[in-house]
Each structure stands twice: as C-alpha cells, then as structure tokens.
PyMOL Python script that loads the backbone (N, CA, C, O; Angstrom):
from pymol import cmd

cmd.read_pdbstr("""\
ATOM      1  N   UNK A   1       0.847  -1.175   0.000  1.00  0.00           N
ATOM      2  CA  UNK A   1       0.000   0.000   0.000  1.00  0.00           C
ATOM      3  C   UNK A   1       0.893   1.239   0.000  1.00  0.00           C
ATOM      4  O   UNK A   1       1.827   1.334   0.797  1.00  0.00           O
ATOM      5  N   UNK A   2       0.613   2.169  -0.876  1.00  0.00           N
ATOM      6  CA  UNK A   2       1.423   3.384  -0.959  1.00  0.00           C
ATOM      7  C   UNK A   2       0.866   4.470  -0.046  1.00  0.00           C
ATOM      8  O   UNK A   2      -0.276   4.398   0.407  1.00  0.00           O
ATOM      9  N   UNK A   3       1.676   5.452   0.207  1.00  0.00           N
ATOM     10  CA  UNK A   3       1.273   6.575   1.055  1.00  0.00           C
ATOM     11  C   UNK A   3       1.196   7.843   0.224  1.00  0.00           C
ATOM     12  O   UNK A   3       1.857   7.969  -0.806  1.00  0.00           O
ATOM     13  N   UNK A   4       0.380   8.777   0.685  1.00  0.00           N
ATOM     14  CA  UNK A   4       0.253  10.073   0.039  1.00  0.00           C
ATOM     15  C   UNK A   4       0.174  11.146   1.116  1.00  0.00           C
ATOM     16  O   UNK A   4      -0.142  10.856   2.270  1.00  0.00           O
ATOM     17  N   UNK A   5       0.459  12.377   0.736  1.00  0.00           N
ATOM     18  CA  UNK A   5       0.391  13.489   1.681  1.00  0.00           C
ATOM     19  C   UNK A   5      -1.013  14.072   1.768  1.00  0.00           C
ATOM     20  O   UNK A   5      -1.477  14.430   2.851  1.00  0.00           O
ATOM     21  N   UNK A   6      -1.690  14.166   0.621  1.00  0.00           N
ATOM     22  CA  UNK A   6      -3.022  14.777   0.559  1.00  0.00           C
ATOM     23  C   UNK A   6      -3.934  13.876  -0.261  1.00  0.00           C
ATOM     24  O   UNK A   6      -3.568  13.442  -1.353  1.00  0.00           O
ATOM     25  N   UNK A   7      -5.115  13.597   0.263  1.00  0.00           N
ATOM     26  CA  UNK A   7      -6.123  12.825  -0.460  1.00  0.00           C
ATOM     27  C   UNK A   7      -7.373  13.690  -0.569  1.00  0.00           C
ATOM     28  O   UNK A   7      -7.955  14.077   0.445  1.00  0.00           O
ATOM     29  N   UNK A   8      -7.782  13.990  -1.788  1.00  0.00           N
ATOM     30  CA  UNK A   8      -8.969  14.806  -2.032  1.00  0.00           C
ATOM     31  C   UNK A   8     -10.076  13.872  -2.509  1.00  0.00           C
ATOM     32  O   UNK A   8      -9.923  13.175  -3.512  1.00  0.00           O
ATOM     33  N   UNK A   9     -11.182  13.866  -1.787  1.00  0.00           N
ATOM     34  CA  UNK A   9     -12.321  13.014  -2.117  1.00  0.00           C
ATOM     35  C   UNK A   9     -13.312  13.832  -2.930  1.00  0.00           C
ATOM     36  O   UNK A   9     -13.834  14.840  -2.454  1.00  0.00           O
ATOM     37  N   UNK A  10     -13.570  13.395  -4.159  1.00  0.00           N
ATOM     38  CA  UNK A  10     -14.492  14.089  -5.050  1.00  0.00           C
ATOM     39  C   UNK A  10     -13.739  14.804  -6.150  1.00  0.00           C
ATOM     40  O   UNK A  10     -13.004  15.756  -5.887  1.00  0.00           O
ATOM     41  N   UNK A  11     -13.915  14.352  -7.381  1.00  0.00           N
ATOM     42  CA  UNK A  11     -13.190  14.914  -8.517  1.00  0.00           C
ATOM     43  C   UNK A  11     -14.066  15.840  -9.351  1.00  0.00           C
ATOM     44  O   UNK A  11     -13.872  15.975 -10.559  1.00  0.00           O
ATOM     45  N   UNK A  12     -15.024  16.471  -8.696  1.00  0.00           N
ATOM     46  CA  UNK A  12     -15.842  17.468  -9.384  1.00  0.00           C
ATOM     47  C   UNK A  12     -15.032  18.738  -9.599  1.00  0.00           C
ATOM     48  O   UNK A  12     -13.808  18.721  -9.478  1.00  0.00           O
ATOM     49  N   UNK A  13     -15.693  19.818  -9.912  1.00  0.00           N
ATOM     50  CA  UNK A  13     -14.997  21.066 -10.226  1.00  0.00           C
ATOM     51  C   UNK A  13     -14.177  21.569  -9.042  1.00  0.00           C
ATOM     52  O   UNK A  13     -13.056  22.042  -9.228  1.00  0.00           O
ATOM     53  N   UNK A  14     -14.711  21.477  -7.846  1.00  0.00           N
ATOM     54  CA  UNK A  14     -13.978  21.969  -6.674  1.00  0.00           C
ATOM     55  C   UNK A  14     -12.816  21.053  -6.304  1.00  0.00           C
ATOM     56  O   UNK A  14     -11.726  21.535  -5.995  1.00  0.00           O
ATOM     57  N   UNK A  15     -13.033  19.751  -6.330  1.00  0.00           N
ATOM     58  CA  UNK A  15     -11.960  18.817  -6.013  1.00  0.00           C
ATOM     59  C   UNK A  15     -10.831  18.887  -7.023  1.00  0.00           C
ATOM     60  O   UNK A  15      -9.658  18.867  -6.652  1.00  0.00           O
ATOM     61  N   UNK A  16     -11.181  18.970  -8.301  1.00  0.00           N
ATOM     62  CA  UNK A  16     -10.173  19.063  -9.357  1.00  0.00           C
ATOM     63  C   UNK A  16      -9.389  20.363  -9.260  1.00  0.00           C
ATOM     64  O   UNK A  16      -8.166  20.366  -9.399  1.00  0.00           O
ATOM     65  N   UNK A  17     -10.086  21.465  -9.023  1.00  0.00           N
ATOM     66  CA  UNK A  17      -9.414  22.760  -8.889  1.00  0.00           C
ATOM     67  C   UNK A  17      -8.505  22.776  -7.666  1.00  0.00           C
ATOM     68  O   UNK A  17      -7.393  23.301  -7.724  1.00  0.00           O
ATOM     69  N   UNK A  18      -8.967  22.208  -6.574  1.00  0.00           N
ATOM     70  CA  UNK A  18      -8.149  22.146  -5.363  1.00  0.00           C
ATOM     71  C   UNK A  18      -6.882  21.347  -5.611  1.00  0.00           C
ATOM     72  O   UNK A  18      -5.794  21.774  -5.224  1.00  0.00           O
ATOM     73  N   UNK A  19      -7.009  20.197  -6.249  1.00  0.00           N
ATOM     74  CA  UNK A  19      -5.840  19.365  -6.554  1.00  0.00           C
ATOM     75  C   UNK A  19      -4.878  20.101  -7.486  1.00  0.00           C
ATOM     76  O   UNK A  19      -3.664  20.059  -7.287  1.00  0.00           O
ATOM     77  N   UNK A  20      -5.414  20.767  -8.492  1.00  0.00           N
ATOM     78  CA  UNK A  20      -4.578  21.489  -9.450  1.00  0.00           C
ATOM     79  C   UNK A  20      -3.780  22.600  -8.772  1.00  0.00           C
ATOM     80  O   UNK A  20      -2.557  22.656  -8.898  1.00  0.00           O
ATOM     81  N   UNK A  21      -4.468  23.476  -8.057  1.00  0.00           N
ATOM     82  CA  UNK A  21      -3.780  24.614  -7.442  1.00  0.00           C
ATOM     83  C   UNK A  21      -2.866  24.195  -6.298  1.00  0.00           C
ATOM     84  O   UNK A  21      -1.816  24.805  -6.092  1.00  0.00           O
ATOM     85  N   UNK A  22      -3.247  23.168  -5.558  1.00  0.00           N
ATOM     86  CA  UNK A  22      -2.374  22.661  -4.507  1.00  0.00           C
ATOM     87  C   UNK A  22      -1.089  22.088  -5.105  1.00  0.00           C
ATOM     88  O   UNK A  22      -0.013  22.220  -4.522  1.00  0.00           O
ATOM     89  N   UNK A  23      -1.208  21.453  -6.269  1.00  0.00           N
ATOM     90  CA  UNK A  23      -0.015  20.905  -6.923  1.00  0.00           C
ATOM     91  C   UNK A  23       0.922  22.007  -7.411  1.00  0.00           C
ATOM     92  O   UNK A  23       2.122  21.778  -7.563  1.00  0.00           O
ATOM     93  N   UNK A  24       0.388  23.187  -7.653  1.00  0.00           N
ATOM     94  CA  UNK A  24       1.206  24.310  -8.122  1.00  0.00           C
ATOM     95  C   UNK A  24       1.984  24.984  -6.994  1.00  0.00           C
ATOM     96  O   UNK A  24       3.027  25.588  -7.247  1.00  0.00           O
ATOM     97  N   UNK A  25       1.498  24.893  -5.753  1.00  0.00           N
ATOM     98  CA  UNK A  25       2.135  25.629  -4.656  1.00  0.00           C
ATOM     99  C   UNK A  25       2.882  24.742  -3.670  1.00  0.00           C
ATOM    100  O   UNK A  25       3.487  25.246  -2.723  1.00  0.00           O
ATOM    101  N   UNK A  26       2.849  23.419  -3.879  1.00  0.00           N
ATOM    102  CA  UNK A  26       3.521  22.515  -2.947  1.00  0.00           C
ATOM    103  C   UNK A  26       4.122  21.334  -3.699  1.00  0.00           C
ATOM    104  O   UNK A  26       3.748  21.054  -4.838  1.00  0.00           O
ATOM    105  N   UNK A  27       5.040  20.657  -3.061  1.00  0.00           N
ATOM    106  CA  UNK A  27       5.644  19.453  -3.635  1.00  0.00           C
ATOM    107  C   UNK A  27       5.073  18.189  -3.009  1.00  0.00           C
ATOM    108  O   UNK A  27       5.654  17.113  -3.147  1.00  0.00           O
ATOM    109  N   UNK A  28       3.961  18.305  -2.334  1.00  0.00           N
ATOM    110  CA  UNK A  28       3.343  17.152  -1.683  1.00  0.00           C
ATOM    111  C   UNK A  28       2.699  16.232  -2.720  1.00  0.00           C
ATOM    112  O   UNK A  28       2.266  16.674  -3.784  1.00  0.00           O
ATOM    113  N   UNK A  29       2.648  14.942  -2.382  1.00  0.00           N
ATOM    114  CA  UNK A  29       1.996  13.973  -3.250  1.00  0.00           C
ATOM    115  C   UNK A  29       0.490  14.064  -3.030  1.00  0.00           C
ATOM    116  O   UNK A  29       0.020  13.977  -1.895  1.00  0.00           O
ATOM    117  N   UNK A  30      -0.271  14.240  -4.117  1.00  0.00           N
ATOM    118  CA  UNK A  30      -1.715  14.455  -4.047  1.00  0.00           C
ATOM    119  C   UNK A  30      -2.416  13.342  -4.813  1.00  0.00           C
ATOM    120  O   UNK A  30      -2.005  12.977  -5.914  1.00  0.00           O
ATOM    121  N   UNK A  31      -3.466  12.813  -4.225  1.00  0.00           N
ATOM    122  CA  UNK A  31      -4.304  11.838  -4.920  1.00  0.00           C
ATOM    123  C   UNK A  31      -5.727  12.382  -4.953  1.00  0.00           C
ATOM    124  O   UNK A  31      -6.217  12.931  -3.967  1.00  0.00           O
ATOM    125  N   UNK A  32      -6.380  12.222  -6.098  1.00  0.00           N
ATOM    126  CA  UNK A  32      -7.746  12.695  -6.308  1.00  0.00           C
ATOM    127  C   UNK A  32      -8.628  11.472  -6.543  1.00  0.00           C
ATOM    128  O   UNK A  32      -8.400  10.720  -7.491  1.00  0.00           O
ATOM    129  N   UNK A  33      -9.630  11.266  -5.692  1.00  0.00           N
ATOM    130  CA  UNK A  33     -10.455  10.057  -5.725  1.00  0.00           C
ATOM    131  C   UNK A  33     -11.906  10.439  -6.003  1.00  0.00           C
ATOM    132  O   UNK A  33     -12.434  11.387  -5.421  1.00  0.00           O
ATOM    133  N   UNK A  34     -12.540   9.686  -6.900  1.00  0.00           N
ATOM    134  CA  UNK A  34     -13.956   9.901  -7.188  1.00  0.00           C
ATOM    135  C   UNK A  34     -14.652   8.551  -7.291  1.00  0.00           C
ATOM    136  O   UNK A  34     -14.004   7.545  -7.580  1.00  0.00           O
ATOM    137  N   UNK A  35     -15.939   8.517  -7.064  1.00  0.00           N
ATOM    138  CA  UNK A  35     -16.652   7.241  -7.081  1.00  0.00           C
ATOM    139  C   UNK A  35     -16.968   6.756  -8.488  1.00  0.00           C
ATOM    140  O   UNK A  35     -17.292   5.583  -8.670  1.00  0.00           O
ATOM    141  N   UNK A  36     -16.882   7.630  -9.487  1.00  0.00           N
ATOM    142  CA  UNK A  36     -17.205   7.252 -10.858  1.00  0.00           C
ATOM    143  C   UNK A  36     -15.969   7.309 -11.747  1.00  0.00           C
ATOM    144  O   UNK A  36     -14.991   7.984 -11.426  1.00  0.00           O
ATOM    145  N   UNK A  37     -16.024   6.592 -12.870  1.00  0.00           N
ATOM    146  CA  UNK A  37     -14.969   6.664 -13.875  1.00  0.00           C
ATOM    147  C   UNK A  37     -15.127   7.944 -14.684  1.00  0.00           C
ATOM    148  O   UNK A  37     -16.147   8.628 -14.598  1.00  0.00           O
ATOM    149  N   UNK A  38     -14.118   8.249 -15.459  1.00  0.00           N
ATOM    150  CA  UNK A  38     -14.166   9.417 -16.339  1.00  0.00           C
ATOM    151  C   UNK A  38     -15.203   9.163 -17.438  1.00  0.00           C
ATOM    152  O   UNK A  38     -15.362   8.033 -17.899  1.00  0.00           O
ATOM    153  N   UNK A  39     -15.896  10.206 -17.848  1.00  0.00           N
ATOM    154  CA  UNK A  39     -16.913  10.147 -18.904  1.00  0.00           C
ATOM    155  C   UNK A  39     -18.001   9.123 -18.568  1.00  0.00           C
ATOM    156  O   UNK A  39     -18.084   8.061 -19.186  1.00  0.00           O
ATOM    157  N   UNK A  40     -18.819   9.455 -17.595  1.00  0.00           N
ATOM    158  CA  UNK A  40     -19.900   8.564 -17.184  1.00  0.00           C
ATOM    159  C   UNK A  40     -21.241   9.282 -17.300  1.00  0.00           C
ATOM    160  O   UNK A  40     -21.299  10.445 -17.700  1.00  0.00           O
ATOM    161  N   UNK A  41     -22.296   8.594 -16.954  1.00  0.00           N
ATOM    162  CA  UNK A  41     -23.648   9.164 -17.062  1.00  0.00           C
ATOM    163  C   UNK A  41     -23.931  10.251 -16.040  1.00  0.00           C
ATOM    164  O   UNK A  41     -24.910  10.985 -16.179  1.00  0.00           O
ATOM    165  N   UNK A  42     -23.091  10.368 -15.013  1.00  0.00           N
ATOM    166  CA  UNK A  42     -23.339  11.313 -13.924  1.00  0.00           C
ATOM    167  C   UNK A  42     -22.514  12.592 -14.022  1.00  0.00           C
ATOM    168  O   UNK A  42     -22.694  13.500 -13.211  1.00  0.00           O
ATOM    169  N   UNK A  43     -21.617  12.679 -14.994  1.00  0.00           N
ATOM    170  CA  UNK A  43     -20.778  13.877 -15.084  1.00  0.00           C
ATOM    171  C   UNK A  43     -21.465  14.934 -15.948  1.00  0.00           C
ATOM    172  O   UNK A  43     -22.330  14.622 -16.767  1.00  0.00           O
ATOM    173  N   UNK A  44     -21.070  16.162 -15.753  1.00  0.00           N
ATOM    174  CA  UNK A  44     -21.616  17.252 -16.552  1.00  0.00           C
ATOM    175  C   UNK A  44     -20.478  17.942 -17.276  1.00  0.00           C
ATOM    176  O   UNK A  44     -19.313  17.789 -16.910  1.00  0.00           O
ATOM    177  N   UNK A  45     -20.812  18.689 -18.288  1.00  0.00           N
ATOM    178  CA  UNK A  45     -19.764  19.374 -19.050  1.00  0.00           C
ATOM    179  C   UNK A  45     -19.872  20.865 -18.887  1.00  0.00           C
ATOM    180  O   UNK A  45     -19.072  21.607 -19.456  1.00  0.00           O
TER     181      UNK A  45
END
""", "prot")
cmd.dss("prot")
cmd.show_as("cartoon", "prot")
cmd.util.cbc("prot")
cmd.orient("prot")
C-alpha cells in the first residue's frame, strides 16, 4: 500500500481545482479520488 500526503475526495470542479492549485504551490503527493470513472452518465460538461 502506498502513502500520500493529501487525499482529495471528489473529482468534481472543486476537487479538481483544489488538486490542481495545490499541486502548483507545494511538492506534496496528491491523490484525487472519485466514485465514478471518467466520462460517465453522472458527469456534466
């Protein structure tokens, strides 16, 4: 099992933006987790 510094639950607009901007200001390892796969019936554009 691997370790990470930051785990963001929810890859919607806020989770994705948080992961993106956090990656720009820190060298911490970030993981972004969502319950659905990419391009599914529940995502919006």
